[in-house]
C-alpha positions in Angstrom: -18.0 22.9 8.5 -14.8 22.5 6.7 -12.6 25.4 7.9 -11.2 28.3 6.0 -7.5 27.5 5.8 -6.1 28.9 2.6 -3.7 26.7 0.6 -0.9 27.6 -1.7 -0.5 26.5 -5.2 2.9 25.0 -6.0 4.2 28.3 -7.4 4.0 29.7 -3.9 0.9 31.8 -4.5 -2.2 31.6 -2.4 -5.2 29.9 -4.0 -6.7 33.3 -4.9 -3.5 34.4 -6.7 -2.6 31.1 -8.2 -2.1 31.5 -12.0 -3.0 29.0 -14.6 -0.1 26.5 -14.8 2.5 27.3 -17.4 5.6 25.4 -18.5 7.2 26.5 -15.2 4.8 24.2 -13.3 6.4 20.9 -12.3 6.5 19.0 -15.6 6.1 15.4 -14.6 5.3 12.5 -16.8 1.7 12.6 -18.3 -0.9 10.2 -17.1 0.3 7.0 -18.9 -1.2 3.8 -17.6 1.8 1.7 -16.9 1.4 -1.8 -15.5 0.9 -1.0 -11.8 -1.3 2.0 -12.5 -3.7 0.4 -14.9 -6.3 -0.2 -12.2 -6.6 -0.7 -8.4 -6.4 -4.5 -9.1 -3.1 -4.1 -10.9 -1.8 -1.8 -8.2 -2.8 -4.4 -5.5 -0.9 -7.1 -7.5 2.2 -4.9 -7.7 2.0 -4.3 -4.0 1.7 -8.0 -3.2 4.7 -8.7 -5.4 7.0 -6.1 -4.0 8.4 -6.6 -0.4 8.0 -4.9 2.0 4.8 -3.4 0.6 2.5 -6.2 1.6 3.5 -5.5 5.2 2.8 -1.8 4.8 -0.6 -2.6 3.3 -1.5 -4.8 6.2 -0.5 -2.1 8.7 -2.5 0.5 6.9 -5.6 -1.6 6.7 -5.5 -2.2 10.4 -4.7 1.4 11.5 -6.5 3.6 9.1 -9.8 5.2 10.1 -13.1 3.6 9.2 -14.4 6.9 7.9 -15.0 6.3 4.1 -13.3 9.5 3.3 -10.0 8.4 4.9 -10.1 4.5 4.9 -7.9 2.0 3.1 -9.8 2.4 -0.2 -9.2 6.1 -0.1 -5.5 5.4 0.6 -5.3 3.0 -2.3 -6.8 5.5 -4.7 -4.3 8.1 -3.6 -1.5 5.6 -4.1 -2.8 4.8 -7.6 -2.8 8.4 -8.7 0.5 9.1 -7.0 2.0 6.4 -9.2 0.2 7.7 -12.3 1.2 11.3 -11.8 4.7 10.6 -10.6 5.5 8.3 -13.5 9.2 7.5 -13.8 10.2 10.2 -11.3 8.7 8.3 -8.3 9.6 4.9 -7.1 6.7 2.5 -6.5 7.9 1.7 -2.9 7.9 5.4 -2.1 4.5 6.1 -3.7 2.9 3.2 -1.9 4.3 4.1 1.5 3.4 7.8 1.1 -0.1 7.1 -0.2 -1.0 4.4 2.3 0.2 6.4 5.3 -0.7 10.0 4.4 -3.7 9.8 6.7 -2.3 7.5 9.3 -3.3 10.0 12.0 -6.8 11.4 11.1 -7.5 14.5 13.1 -11.2 15.4 12.8 -12.0 18.4 10.6 -13.7 20.0 13.6 -10.6 19.8 15.8 -8.4 22.9 16.4 -5.5 20.6 15.7 -6.7 19.7 12.2 -3.7 21.5 10.7 -1.3 19.2 12.5 -2.8 16.0 11.0 -0.3 15.6 8.2 2.7 16.2 10.6 1.4 13.6 13.0 0.9 11.2 10.1 4.4 11.8 8.9 5.9 11.1 12.3 3.8 7.9 12.7 4.7 6.7 9.2 8.4 7.3 9.9 8.3 4.8 12.8 6.6 2.1 10.6 9.0 2.7 7.7 12.1 2.4 9.9 10.7 -1.0 11.1 10.3 -2.2 7.5 13.7 -1.6 6.0 13.4 2.0 4.6 16.7 3.9 4.9 17.2 7.4 6.3 17.0 9.1 2.9 13.9 7.2 1.9 12.2 8.0 5.2 13.0 11.7 5.0 11.6 11.9 1.4 8.4 10.1 2.4 8.0 11.9 5.7 8.3 15.3 3.9 5.8 14.3 1.3 3.2 13.2 3.8 3.8 16.3 6.0 3.4 18.7 3.1 0.4 17.1 1.2 -2.3 18.5 3.4 -4.5 21.3 2.1 -5.0 22.7 5.6 -1.2 22.9 6.1 -0.9 25.1 2.9 2.6 23.8 2.1 4.5 23.7 -1.2 6.0 20.2 -1.8 9.7 20.1 -2.6 10.0 16.7 -4.4 8.4 14.9 -7.3 6.9 12.4 -4.7 5.4 15.3 -2.7 3.9 17.0 -5.7 2.4 13.7 -7.0 1.0 12.8 -3.5 -0.5 16.3 -2.9 -2.2 16.3 -6.3 -3.4 12.7 -5.9 -5.0 13.5 -2.5 -6.7 16.6 -3.8 -8.2 14.7 -6.7 -10.2 12.7 -4.1 -11.9 15.9 -3.2 -13.2 16.4 -6.7 -15.6 14.6 -9.1 -18.2 12.1 -7.9 -16.1 10.8 -5.1 -15.5 14.4 -3.9 -19.3 15.0 -3.9 -19.8 11.9 -1.8 -17.1 12.9 0.7 -18.4 16.5 0.9 -22.0 15.6 1.6 -21.2 12.8 4.1 -18.7 15.0 6.0 -21.2 17.9 6.1 -24.0 15.7 7.4 -21.7 14.2 10.0 -20.8 17.6 11.2 -24.4 18.8 11.4 -24.7 20.8 8.2 -27.5 21.0 5.7 -27.1 20.0 2.0 -27.8 23.6 0.9 -29.7 26.8 1.8 -33.3 26.3 0.8 -33.7 30.1 0.5 -30.6 30.8 -1.5 -28.8 27.6 -2.6 -26.2 29.4 -4.7 -25.4 32.1 -2.2 -26.3 35.0 -4.5 -27.5 37.2 -1.7 -25.7 35.8 1.4 -22.2 35.1 2.5 -20.8 31.6 1.9 -21.0 29.4 4.9 -19.7 25.9 4.3 -20.1 25.0 8.0 -23.9 25.3 7.6 -24.3 24.3 3.9 -22.3 21.5 2.2 -22.9 23.0 -1.3 -21.1 26.2 -0.2 -17.9 24.0 0.2 -17.9 23.6 -3.6 -17.4 27.4 -3.9 -15.1 28.0 -0.9 -12.7 25.3 -1.8 -13.5 22.4 -4.2 -14.0 24.1 -7.5 -10.9 26.2 -6.8 -8.7 23.1 -6.4 -7.6 22.7 -10.0 -5.7 26.0 -9.8 -3.6 24.6 -6.9 -2.4 21.5 -8.6 1.4 21.0 -8.8 1.6 19.0 -12.0 0.1 19.1 -15.5 -1.3 15.6 -15.2 -2.9 16.5 -11.9 -4.3 19.7 -13.3 -5.9 17.9 -16.3 -7.6 15.3 -14.1 -8.7 17.9 -11.6 -10.3 20.0 -14.3 -12.1 16.9 -15.7 -13.5 16.1 -12.2 -14.4 19.7 -11.4 -16.5 19.7 -14.6 -18.4 16.7 -13.3 -19.2 18.6 -10.2 -20.5 21.6 -12.2 -22.8 19.2 -14.1 -24.1 17.8 -10.8 -24.7 21.3 -9.5 -26.6 22.1 -12.7 -28.7 19.0 -12.1 -29.4 20.0 -8.6 -30.6 23.4 -9.8 -32.9 21.7 -12.3 -34.4 19.6 -9.5 -34.9 22.5 -7.2 -36.3 24.8 -9.8 -33.5 27.2 -9.0 -31.1 27.3 -11.9 -27.4 26.9 -11.0 -25.6 30.2 -10.6 -21.8 29.8 -10.5 -20.4 31.7 -7.6 -17.8 34.3 -8.5 -15.4 33.0 -5.9 -15.1 29.7 -7.7 -14.7 30.9 -11.2 
């Protein structure tokens, strides 16, 4: 359903090998709610008051997919967390451009070209940014961040902007929002919520193309270990715990107590 691409954490290891972050992990500013990152409303106000960001927002609202997992509201939440995680190391105009346009070209998850989505988005964003006053250096920074943010690409971001954007986008796959996105994507691609015979895959191979719950074990609960920043890791762990609580609740409702899968622990 979702594909089996294996990402790297930002220390260059695969997700199976990725260690718990240490002081060597990119040490960006902690999550401090500065003015434009207080809320989505505060972010929108900052965008409206900072040319050429209103123009970029209008373009994104017109061009982004209507899929709720990749629409303008998803983009704004990614911007918000890119700003929060990036702190003083990332300029607002760069965070907004990267967040708004990171899914400018949305290749379906079922497509064999899915791994090219972020590269296509980077190329499309570069054209828009050139038309809206971003210089060569800014465009290269944003283009690289967009290209390298994707999980399916498995890339390691090289800038503070890239690390913040990648973490912000991965946060959207976790927590309550992540649950909504997983179930809606699975249903759209023809999958079932879970295996009625073995919901926790204790005696069968994981298959997240057939069962949405399996995607929690093949990818989602493993995402915190791939985060590039301390702030991103903290928020990812908080959201992952919400997902575990939800799985425990599902087990209670099914009369099949939740059994954590070893691949996700």
